[in-house]
N, C-alpha and C positions, 0 to 999 in steps of 0.2 A: 363570923367567917375568917377562914385564916388568909394571910397575906399570901400572894401568888408573886413568884419571882419571875425574872426575865427570861429563864431558861425554859424554851419550848420545843416540842420533837415531831418531826414529821417522818413517813416513812421513807427508806433510802429511795426507793424506785416509785414513790407515789405519783410524780408527774409522768415519768415514762410508761406507766400502766394504761394511762389515757382513761380514767375512771376518777369520778368525784373523791373526795378524800378531806380528811381533817388533821389539823395541827392541835396538839394538845399539850397541856402543861405535865410536870414530873409525876404529879398526883393521878393523872388520869382524866382530870377535868378539859373538856373540850375549849380549845383557845380560838381557832377559826376553822369554818368549814368553806372549802373549794367547791364549787357546782358549776358544771356548765349545760346550760338549757338545752342546747342542739346537739349534745353528746359530745365526747371528746374524740379527735382524730390527729390529733398532735400536740407537741407542746407550745404551740404557737397559738393556739386555741384561745378565745376570750371567755373567760369566766367571772362569775360572782363570786365575793368573799362576805360570808356572812360571820356575825361575832356570836360569840358564847351565850349571848342572851336573845339571839333569833334576828338582831338588826343588821342590816347591810352595811357592810364595812366599805367595799368597794364592788364597782358595777363594771363589766366590760373589760376587765383588766387582763391583759397578756403576760403569762407567767412568764415566757420566755423573755420578753422585753422589758417588763417593770421589775420582776424579782431577781434577773440576773447581773 
């Protein structure tokens, strides 16, 4: 297994689109998946963060408050 580096990527408008999205490593492997069970309505919605192996990393996280 190749070593992963700290650089990850996210779509520039991913949060503004109000849809589930992924963050990925430079080689294209998924790093984290951000999903909303209730569907997206704004950047302040609560989301679940799933790791690349399928395990839950964060639950009910507000992207607006917790990632800004």
